[in-house]
KOLMAR-165739 format. One record per residue (C-alpha): residue number from 1; residue in one letter; chain; x, y, z negated. Coordinates in pm, 1 decimal. Layout:
<recs>
REC     n   res   chain         xx         yy         zz
REC   NUM     a       A          X          Y          Z
...
</recs>
This chain:
<recs>
REC     n   res   chain         xx         yy         zz
REC     1     x       A     3326.0    -7800.6     2781.7
REC     2     x       A     3031.1    -7573.1     2703.2
REC     3     x       A     2793.0    -7580.8     2995.5
REC     4     x       A     2436.0    -7551.1     2854.6
REC     5     x       A     2331.2    -7309.1     2555.0
REC     6     x       A     2038.0    -7333.1     2363.7
REC     7     x       A     1924.8    -6991.9     2217.7
REC     8     x       A     1595.4    -7038.9     2021.5
REC     9     x       A     1428.7    -6699.7     2006.5
REC    10     x       A     1129.9    -6543.1     1791.5
REC    11     x       A     1233.2    -6204.2     1961.7
REC    12     x       A     1370.4    -6072.0     1659.5
REC    13     x       A     1680.2    -5863.2     1630.1
REC    14     x       A     1859.3    -6142.5     1483.0
REC    15     x       A     1755.6    -6377.4     1771.1
REC    16     x       A     1875.6    -6122.9     2000.2
REC    17     x       A     2208.6    -6103.9     1830.0
REC    18     x       A     2236.2    -6477.5     1872.3
REC    19     x       A     2155.7    -6429.3     2237.2
REC    20     x       A     2434.5    -6170.4     2312.2
REC    21     x       A     2674.3    -6387.1     2178.7
REC    22     x       A     2567.9    -6682.2     2393.7
REC    23     x       A     2578.0    -6441.0     2699.1
REC    24     x       A     2946.0    -6364.5     2642.2
REC    25     x       A     3030.3    -6741.3     2617.4
REC    26     x       A     2817.9    -6803.4     2933.2
REC    27     x       A     2985.5    -6503.8     3116.2
REC    28     x       A     3327.9    -6664.7     3044.2
REC    29     x       A     3274.2    -7014.6     3102.9
REC    30     x       A     2984.3    -6996.2     3372.9
REC    31     x       A     2738.2    -7168.3     3125.9
REC    32     x       A     2348.5    -7175.6     3170.2
REC    33     x       A     2118.9    -7041.7     2887.8
REC    34     x       A     1785.2    -7200.1     2765.4
REC    35     x       A     1615.3    -6925.4     2583.8
REC    36     x       A     1338.0    -7134.6     2393.0
REC    37     x       A     1042.6    -6994.3     2175.5
REC    38     x       A      805.9    -7168.7     1965.6
REC    39     x       A      482.3    -7097.6     2043.5
REC    40     x       A      268.9    -7227.7     1722.2
REC    41     x       A      -83.9    -7245.3     1802.0
REC    42     x       A     -389.0    -7464.8     1676.6
REC    43     x       A     -384.5    -7840.7     1781.2
REC    44     x       A     -702.0    -7801.0     1999.7
REC    45     x       A     -551.1    -7542.8     2222.5
REC    46     x       A     -197.4    -7705.9     2264.3
REC    47     x       A     -449.0    -8049.0     2357.3
REC    48     x       A     -598.8    -7813.2     2627.6
REC    49     x       A     -303.6    -7661.8     2780.9
REC    50     x       A     -163.2    -8015.8     2785.6
REC    51     x       A     -440.9    -8170.6     2969.2
REC    52     x       A     -450.1    -7870.6     3225.8
REC    53     x       A     -778.7    -7752.5     3103.1
REC    54     x       A     -633.1    -7392.9     3110.7
REC    55     x       A     -964.7    -7248.5     3187.9
REC    56     x       A    -1118.6    -7363.4     2867.7
REC    57     x       A     -816.4    -7224.3     2659.2
REC    58     x       A     -829.8    -6833.2     2704.2
REC    59     x       A     -656.3    -6782.2     2380.3
REC    60     x       A     -379.5    -7016.0     2473.0
REC    61     x       A     -327.9    -6816.7     2806.2
REC    62     x       A     -336.8    -6484.2     2626.3
REC    63     x       A      -47.0    -6611.9     2404.0
REC    64     x       A      146.0    -6772.5     2713.5
REC    65     x       A      118.9    -6418.4     2889.3
REC    66     x       A      228.6    -6216.9     2599.9
REC    67     x       A      532.0    -6479.3     2559.1
REC    68     x       A      625.1    -6446.1     2911.5
REC    69     x       A      619.5    -6061.1     2886.8
REC    70     x       A      868.5    -6042.6     2605.6
REC    71     x       A     1072.1    -6285.3     2811.8
REC    72     x       A     1075.4    -6064.4     3125.3
REC    73     x       A     1166.2    -5769.7     2863.4
REC    74     x       A     1451.9    -5957.0     2775.6
REC    75     x       A     1575.1    -6091.5     3071.6
REC    76     x       A     1593.7    -5737.4     3194.3
REC    77     x       A     1900.4    -5639.6     2924.0
REC    78     x       A     2214.3    -5550.6     3088.1
REC    79     x       A     2389.3    -5791.2     2868.7
REC    80     x       A     2228.2    -6098.0     3077.7
REC    81     x       A     2304.0    -5947.4     3406.5
REC    82     x       A     2421.0    -6237.8     3673.1
REC    83     x       A     2348.5    -6509.3     3390.5
REC    84     x       A     2103.6    -6796.7     3453.4
REC    85     x       A     1873.6    -6775.3     3180.6
REC    86     x       A     1588.7    -7040.9     3198.5
REC    87     x       A     1303.2    -6942.8     2974.3
REC    88     x       A     1118.3    -7240.3     2802.4
REC    89     x       A      826.3    -7251.3     2552.3
REC    90     x       A      756.9    -7503.2     2306.3
REC    91     x       A      412.7    -7618.6     2147.9
REC    92     x       A      587.8    -7834.1     1895.0
REC    93     x       A      700.0    -7716.7     1546.8
REC    94     x       A     1024.2    -7554.5     1508.0
REC    95     x       A     1271.8    -7871.0     1449.8
REC    96     x       A     1119.5    -8103.9     1688.7
REC    97     x       A     1090.5    -7851.0     1965.0
REC    98     x       A     1465.5    -7748.9     1931.3
REC    99     x       A     1563.4    -8101.5     1930.8
REC   100     x       A     1354.1    -8226.8     2196.0
REC   101     x       A     1483.6    -7910.9     2416.9
REC   102     x       A     1828.2    -8015.8     2334.9
REC   103     x       A     1770.0    -8376.5     2451.8
REC   104     x       A     1539.8    -8299.1     2793.8
REC   105     x       A     1813.1    -8031.1     2877.4
REC   106     x       A     2130.7    -8189.2     2802.5
REC   107     x       A     2246.3    -7916.8     2577.6
REC   108     x       A     2604.2    -7876.0     2442.9
REC   109     x       A     2533.1    -7609.7     2175.9
REC   110     x       A     2268.6    -7432.8     1978.8
REC   111     x       A     2310.9    -7052.2     1892.1
REC   112     x       A     2074.3    -6899.2     1652.5
REC   113     x       A     2013.0    -6607.5     1455.8
REC   114     x       A     1983.0    -6543.2     1069.3
REC   115     x       A     1901.1    -6286.4      807.6
REC   116     x       A     2210.3    -6367.6      622.9
REC   117     x       A     2196.6    -6415.6      234.0
REC   118     x       A     1849.3    -6397.6      136.4
REC   119     x       A     1845.8    -6717.5      371.2
REC   120     x       A     1656.4    -6782.5      723.6
REC   121     x       A     1322.0    -6563.8      781.7
REC   122     x       A     1094.3    -6476.7     1078.2
REC   123     x       A     1088.0    -6785.1     1313.0
REC   124     x       A     1356.3    -6977.3     1109.2
REC   125     x       A     1211.4    -6998.0      766.0
REC   126     x       A     1361.4    -7194.2      478.2
REC   127     x       A     1391.1    -7570.8      521.1
REC   128     x       A     1321.4    -7534.9      892.7
REC   129     x       A     1627.0    -7380.0      990.0
REC   130     x       A     1823.9    -7599.0      716.7
REC   131     x       A     1690.8    -7901.4      926.4
REC   132     x       A     1830.0    -7767.4     1240.0
REC   133     x       A     2153.9    -7742.1     1065.6
REC   134     x       A     2155.2    -8065.6      900.6
REC   135     x       A     2016.5    -8279.7     1175.6
REC   136     x       A     2131.6    -8160.0     1484.1
REC   137     x       A     2388.0    -8377.6     1677.4
REC   138     x       A     2523.6    -8064.0     1865.1
REC   139     x       A     2713.2    -7786.2     1694.9
REC   140     x       A     2494.8    -7515.5     1583.0
REC   141     x       A     2639.4    -7161.8     1582.5
REC   142     x       A     2473.5    -6914.5     1351.9
REC   143     x       A     2493.6    -6542.1     1436.7
REC   144     x       A     2408.2    -6287.2     1130.6
REC   145     x       A     2439.3    -5970.4     1337.1
REC   146     x       A     2589.5    -5838.5     1662.1
REC   147     x       A     2915.5    -5941.4     1726.6
REC   148     x       A     3225.8    -5997.0     1973.2
REC   149     x       A     3257.4    -6370.4     1940.5
REC   150     x       A     3592.2    -6331.0     2162.5
REC   151     x       A     3744.7    -6095.5     1931.1
REC   152     x       A     3761.2    -6359.3     1666.1
REC   153     x       A     4123.5    -6412.9     1586.3
REC   154     x       A     4081.9    -6651.3     1283.1
REC   155     x       A     3857.3    -6953.1     1246.1
REC   156     x       A     3842.8    -7111.7      886.4
REC   157     x       A     3748.0    -7494.6      902.1
REC   158     x       A     3688.5    -7666.4      568.6
REC   159     x       A     3740.0    -8035.8      562.6
REC   160     x       A     3795.6    -8302.2      321.0
REC   161     x       A     4056.9    -8440.0      561.3
REC   162     x       A     3900.2    -8786.3      607.5
REC   163     x       A     3898.1    -8974.4      916.4
REC   164     x       A     3527.3    -8926.0      970.8
REC   165     x       A     3584.7    -8556.5     1001.2
REC   166     x       A     3841.3    -8602.0     1279.4
REC   167     x       A     3612.3    -8575.2     1594.2
REC   168     x       A     3453.1    -8261.2     1462.1
REC   169     x       A     3783.9    -8155.1     1351.8
REC   170     x       A     3913.1    -8187.8     1706.4
REC   171     x       A     3596.1    -7962.7     1840.2
REC   172     x       A     3682.3    -7672.7     1587.9
REC   173     x       A     4010.6    -7667.3     1734.3
REC   174     x       A     3900.4    -7666.3     2088.1
REC   175     x       A     3652.9    -7388.1     2004.4
REC   176     x       A     3932.3    -7208.1     1821.8
REC   177     x       A     4125.2    -7274.5     2140.2
REC   178     x       A     3864.4    -7159.4     2355.6
REC   179     x       A     3865.7    -6804.6     2148.7
REC   180     x       A     4228.3    -6783.3     2166.0
REC   181     x       A     4217.4    -6787.6     1754.7
REC   182     x       A     4424.3    -6940.8     1488.5
REC   183     x       A     4278.7    -7254.2     1306.7
REC   184     x       A     4298.0    -7251.3      940.9
REC   185     x       A     4200.5    -7586.8      794.3
REC   186     x       A     4138.6    -7572.3      424.3
REC   187     x       A     4086.8    -7800.3      154.1
REC   188     x       A     3873.3    -7638.4     -139.0
REC   189     x       A     4002.6    -7784.5     -469.4
REC   190     x       A     3742.4    -7775.7     -750.2
REC   191     x       A     3743.1    -7902.0    -1099.4
REC   192     x       A     3467.0    -8168.7     -999.9
REC   193     x       A     3718.8    -8323.5     -738.4
REC   194     x       A     4037.9    -8203.3     -867.0
REC   195     x       A     4335.0    -8317.7     -660.1
REC   196     x       A     4713.8    -8229.2     -705.1
REC   197     x       A     4880.8    -8053.3     -458.3
REC   198     x       A     5087.2    -8334.5     -357.5
REC   199     x       A     4796.9    -8560.5     -344.0
REC   200     x       A     4625.2    -8327.4     -122.3
REC   201     x       A     4942.0    -8240.9       96.3
REC   202     x       A     4987.0    -8613.9      173.7
REC   203     x       A     4614.2    -8655.9      270.2
REC   204     x       A     4634.8    -8343.7      490.6
REC   205     x       A     4929.3    -8467.1      687.2
REC   206     x       A     4816.7    -8823.7      709.6
REC   207     x       A     4510.3    -8712.4      859.6
REC   208     x       A     4640.7    -8481.8     1128.0
REC   209     x       A     4969.2    -8644.4     1197.6
REC   210     x       A     4812.9    -8826.7     1549.2
REC   211     x       A     4581.6    -8567.3     1635.8
REC   212     x       A     4629.9    -8320.7     1930.3
REC   213     x       A     4596.5    -7980.2     1774.8
REC   214     x       A     4832.7    -7673.8     1766.0
REC   215     x       A     4809.5    -7329.1     1649.6
REC   216     x       A     4679.1    -7411.8     1300.3
REC   217     x       A     4774.9    -7352.0      906.2
REC   218     x       A     4706.4    -7607.9      640.2
REC   219     x       A     4557.4    -7465.8      295.7
REC   220     x       A     4467.9    -7546.8      -44.0
REC   221     x       A     4206.0    -7304.6     -220.3
REC   222     x       A     4116.8    -7326.5     -556.2
REC   223     x       A     3771.9    -7233.2     -674.6
REC   224     x       A     3469.0    -7305.7     -894.1
REC   225     x       A     3251.0    -7445.5     -622.7
REC   226     x       A     3312.0    -7571.9     -256.5
REC   227     x       A     3093.5    -7309.9     -131.9
REC   228     x       A     3224.4    -7019.3     -301.7
REC   229     x       A     3606.7    -7158.8     -197.0
REC   230     x       A     3504.9    -7138.4      161.8
REC   231     x       A     3348.5    -6811.7      173.7
REC   232     x       A     3644.4    -6669.2      -51.5
REC   233     x       A     3931.0    -6845.7      158.7
REC   234     x       A     3743.2    -6703.7      466.8
REC   235     x       A     3754.7    -6344.9      316.3
REC   236     x       A     4109.6    -6379.8      208.4
REC   237     x       A     4219.1    -6447.2      583.7
REC   238     x       A     3953.0    -6195.6      716.1
REC   239     x       A     3818.8    -6491.2      944.1
REC   240     x       A     3581.8    -6370.7     1208.9
REC   241     x       A     3406.5    -6764.2     1196.7
REC   242     x       A     3366.6    -7032.1      965.3
REC   243     x       A     3338.8    -7396.6     1062.8
REC   244     x       A     3182.1    -7678.0      861.9
REC   245     x       A     3100.5    -8037.3      941.8
REC   246     x       A     2771.1    -8153.8      792.3
REC   247     x       A     2697.8    -8540.0      717.0
REC   248     x       A     2311.5    -8559.4      712.0
REC   249     x       A     2163.7    -8530.6      403.8
REC   250     x       A     2466.7    -8559.3      229.4
REC   251     x       A     2690.5    -8261.3      314.1
REC   252     x       A     3086.7    -8348.8      345.3
REC   253     x       A     3110.3    -8683.0      212.2
REC   254     x       A     3325.3    -8620.4     -122.4
REC   255     x       A     3126.8    -8303.9     -203.1
REC   256     x       A     2835.6    -8347.6     -482.9
REC   257     x       A     2648.4    -8023.9     -339.4
REC   258     x       A     2401.9    -8208.0      -69.1
REC   259     x       A     2354.6    -7888.6      123.8
REC   260     x       A     2658.7    -7741.3      168.2
REC   261     x       A     2658.8    -7697.7      535.2
REC   262     x       A     2286.0    -7510.3      506.2
REC   263     x       A     2429.5    -7298.3      174.7
REC   264     x       A     2735.7    -7159.0      377.9
REC   265     x       A     2518.1    -7073.1      654.5
REC   266     x       A     2283.2    -6900.3      456.7
REC   267     x       A     2529.5    -6699.9      225.7
REC   268     x       A     2795.3    -6621.0      466.4
REC   269     x       A     2802.2    -6280.3      592.3
REC   270     x       A     3028.7    -6386.8      909.5
REC   271     x       A     2913.0    -6638.3     1197.0
REC   272     x       A     2902.0    -7000.7     1066.6
REC   273     x       A     2972.6    -7297.3     1334.4
REC   274     x       A     2844.4    -7638.3     1207.2
REC   275     x       A     2946.2    -7970.5     1346.0
REC   276     x       A     2736.9    -8315.2     1278.8
REC   277     x       A     2977.9    -8635.1     1150.8
</recs>
């Protein structure tokens, strides 16, 4: 059950879109929202602030006041009314700030914004955001633009149907259930990792035989590569959300493309939910 949501923000419109989705989930499930801003300052200012010698760090005080002012403006938004939003600031780099905040506050899910096909920009530049998706032990929901997450009717979950993916598949099913959405499990068949329909169906049925899931479909989709297959299949069923598991630096275990999860997040036009295997 989701009870604590972390939303990293650089106060951009994309970050606000992520916060709006977090608010929708928080209102329905009575969650706390931790709104995190990464305040990047010179090391000597961070050291002064950490030591309590704030009188010697007027620049740091200025940055903190500016950040707090932006927090106040966001917290006054109508969509956050009656919600518990906890403002937090980290002086670490983006990845460590997010990961440490997750551990410190026992976060259940990270929701973050993205510009879309041009890659992560603003606060979430390139490899920093990809590291969050790749390394987070908690599910990461990436939002591209304003959307009603509870208006999602179909969730596509791409899987290799290996036993190691069972926990992530169950998590995806639980999230689909919370959204009252149909779950579409899909195997992407490519020339590099071709399997016959019979082989794939046997693997599918063997893997899900003992899983407590319902309201789902099993699908085999052929494409030139896995990433395009996921995106094209999601488009074919007009999915409101794509789910995918990540396997550290290796992507899904039978896929050659090591940055599959990050690539799908970058190039998908719809929200993407990633789970760590």
